[in-house]
C-alpha positions in Angstrom: 8.5 -36.8 -22.8 11.7 -36.1 -20.9 12.6 -32.4 -20.1 16.2 -33.1 -19.2 17.5 -30.7 -21.9 18.8 -27.5 -20.4 16.8 -25.0 -22.5 13.5 -26.9 -22.0 14.2 -27.2 -18.3 14.8 -23.5 -17.9 11.7 -22.6 -19.7 9.6 -25.0 -17.7 11.1 -23.7 -14.4 10.5 -20.1 -15.4 6.9 -20.7 -16.3 6.3 -22.5 -13.0 7.9 -19.7 -11.0 6.1 -16.9 -12.7 2.9 -18.9 -12.0 4.0 -19.1 -8.3 4.0 -15.3 -8.0 0.5 -15.1 -9.6 -0.7 -17.9 -7.3 0.8 -16.1 -4.2 -1.0 -12.8 -5.2 -4.3 -14.7 -5.6 -3.7 -16.4 -2.2 -3.2 -13.1 -0.5 -6.3 -11.6 -2.1 -8.5 -14.6 -1.3 -7.3 -14.6 2.4 -8.4 -11.0 3.2 -12.0 -11.8 3.8 -11.5 -14.9 5.9 -8.9 -13.0 8.0 -11.3 -10.1 8.6 -14.1 -12.5 9.5 -12.0 -14.8 11.7 -13.9 -14.9 15.0 -10.7 -15.5 17.0 -9.0 -12.4 15.7 -8.7 -9.7 18.4 -9.8 -6.2 17.5 -7.0 -4.0 16.4 -6.6 -0.5 14.9 -2.9 0.1 14.9 -1.1 -0.6 11.6 1.6 -2.7 13.3 -0.9 -5.0 15.0 -2.9 -5.4 11.8 0.2 -6.3 9.9 1.3 -8.9 12.5 -2.2 -10.4 12.6 -2.4 -10.7 8.9 1.1 -12.4 8.8 0.0 -14.9 11.4 -3.2 -15.7 9.5 -1.5 -15.9 6.1 1.3 -18.2 7.5 -1.2 -20.4 9.3 -3.4 -20.8 6.2 -0.5 -21.2 3.8 0.9 -24.1 5.9 -2.4 -26.0 5.3 -3.5 -24.8 1.8 -0.5 -23.2 0.0 2.6 -24.9 1.3 5.0 -23.6 -1.4 5.2 -20.2 0.3 5.7 -18.8 3.8 5.1 -15.3 5.1 7.5 -13.1 7.1 6.6 -10.0 9.2 9.0 -7.2 8.4 11.6 -7.7 5.7 14.8 -5.7 5.5 15.0 -3.4 2.5 17.3 -0.5 1.5 19.3 0.8 4.4 17.5 0.4 7.7 14.0 0.4 6.2 11.7 -2.6 6.4 8.7 -3.6 4.4 5.7 -4.9 6.4 5.3 -8.4 4.9 7.2 -10.7 2.6 6.2 -13.9 0.8 9.1 -16.3 0.3 9.4 -19.7 -1.4 9.8 -22.8 0.8 12.3 -24.2 -1.8 14.7 -22.4 -4.1 13.2 -21.2 -7.4 14.3 -19.3 -10.5 12.3 -16.4 -11.8 13.3 -14.8 -15.1 16.8 -16.2 -14.7 17.2 -15.0 -11.1 17.4 -17.4 -8.2 15.3 -17.0 -5.1 16.0 -19.0 -2.0 13.9 -19.2 1.2 15.8 -16.1 2.3 14.6 -13.9 -0.6 11.0 -12.7 -1.1 9.2 -13.2 -4.4 6.8 -10.4 -3.4 6.6 -7.8 -0.7 3.6 -6.1 0.9 3.3 -2.7 2.6 0.3 -2.1 4.9 -1.3 1.3 5.3 -4.2 2.6 7.4 -7.0 4.5 5.6 -7.2 7.1 6.9 -3.7 7.7 8.3 -3.5 7.9 12.1 -2.9 11.7 12.2 -3.6 14.8 10.1 0.1 15.5 9.6 0.3 12.0 7.9 -2.9 12.4 5.9 -1.5 11.6 2.5 1.0 8.9 3.7 -0.6 6.3 1.5 0.9 8.2 -1.4 3.7 10.3 -0.1 5.4 11.4 3.1 7.4 14.2 1.4 11.0 14.4 2.5 10.5 11.8 5.2 10.0 9.2 2.4 7.2 7.5 4.5 4.7 7.3 1.7 3.5 3.9 0.5 3.6 4.6 -3.2 6.6 6.9 -2.8 8.8 4.3 -1.3 8.2 1.9 -4.1 8.8 4.6 -6.7 12.1 5.5 -5.1 13.3 1.9 -4.8 13.5 2.2 -1.0 11.0 -0.7 -1.0 10.7 -3.4 -3.6 13.7 -2.5 -5.6 14.1 -6.2 -6.7 10.5 -6.7 -7.7 8.4 -5.7 -10.7 5.1 -6.2 -8.9 4.3 -5.4 -5.2 1.2 -5.0 -3.0 0.0 -2.1 -0.9 -2.6 -3.4 1.5 -5.1 -0.7 2.7 -6.8 -1.2 6.0 -10.0 0.9 5.6 -11.1 2.2 9.0 -13.4 5.1 7.8 -15.3 5.9 4.6 -15.7 3.6 1.6 -13.3 2.1 -1.0 -14.9 4.4 -3.6 -14.1 7.4 -1.4 -10.5 6.3 -1.1 -10.1 5.6 -4.8 -11.2 9.1 -5.6 -9.2 10.7 -2.7 -5.9 9.0 -3.6 -6.2 9.9 -7.3 -6.9 13.5 -6.2 -3.7 13.5 -4.1 -1.7 12.2 -7.1 -3.3 14.9 -9.3 -2.2 17.5 -6.8 1.4 16.1 -6.9 1.5 16.5 -10.7 1.0 20.2 -10.1 3.3 20.7 -7.2 6.0 18.2 -8.2 5.6 17.8 -12.0 9.1 16.4 -12.4 8.3 13.5 -10.0 4.7 12.7 -10.6 2.4 12.3 -13.7 -1.3 11.6 -14.2 -0.4 8.2 -15.7 0.3 7.1 -12.1 -3.3 7.4 -11.0 -5.1 4.3 -9.8 -7.0 2.4 -12.4 -9.1 -0.8 -12.9 -11.0 -0.3 -9.7 -13.1 -3.3 -8.6 -15.5 -3.1 -5.7 -16.4 -6.5 -4.2 -18.3 -8.2 -1.3 -20.6 -5.2 -0.8 -17.6 -3.0 -0.3 -15.7 -5.1 2.2 -12.9 -5.7 -0.4 -11.7 -3.6 -3.3 -8.7 -3.7 -5.6 -7.1 -1.4 -8.1 -3.7 -1.0 -9.9 -1.2 1.7 -10.5 2.0 1.8 -12.6 5.0 4.1 -11.6 8.4 5.0 -13.0 11.2 4.5 -10.5 14.8 5.3 -9.8 17.8 3.8 -11.5 19.2 0.7 -9.8 15.8 -1.0 -9.5 15.0 -4.2 -11.3 12.8 -2.5 -13.9 12.0 1.0 -15.1 8.5 0.8 -13.8 6.8 -0.9 -10.9 3.2 -2.3 -10.8 1.5 -1.8 -7.5 -1.6 -3.9 -6.7 -3.7 -2.1 -4.2 -5.8 -4.6 -2.1 -8.2 -2.9 0.4 -10.1 -4.5 3.2 -12.8 -2.9 5.3 -11.7 -3.1 9.0 -14.0 -0.5 10.5 -16.4 -3.0 12.3 -15.3 -4.7 15.5 -15.1 -8.4 14.6 
């Protein structure tokens, strides 16, 4: 049956593009273990190096297995800020009535080391205070991901276990609900925790309200964690 009618065509295109976002998320998740175990990958500890390595791996793998998407390292966001990785469509698509070209990401990713590299930045996965350097914080404020309803924070675990970090991050959020009750609530805690591959990978989800001017009133953050403590 022809789908040349405008309304049918739009519905079909929207369904395809929403599916493309879900497929991209699945592709990123499924790539973490092969990336970690890649025998050619140099050992790295610095966040910037890990982000660059992952972008190289995702782009190389996508060109062979997922050619609808390409990955960029560092994507300009609000002001002079940049998010660590962005997934963009090879061809223009429409998602919920909004057009996305190869210059516009359909999903963005922020990478964070667990633990942070210094004591002064200990809680940076969640908040960086007035510096606005926190992973969750930036998405809440619309500094990162303003035009997206779903984003990813990728945690590079270098010490301790995913279970430890799940508990620790929720404790930090609980603390913020007491010190900054106007800005944080217990509803923002991580949930739906899944521990996979004998602890090498884990994932969890959090939902947060955010500032006016963003695409939606809330943002869903997918937290994908990969154990990077062993030298490959």
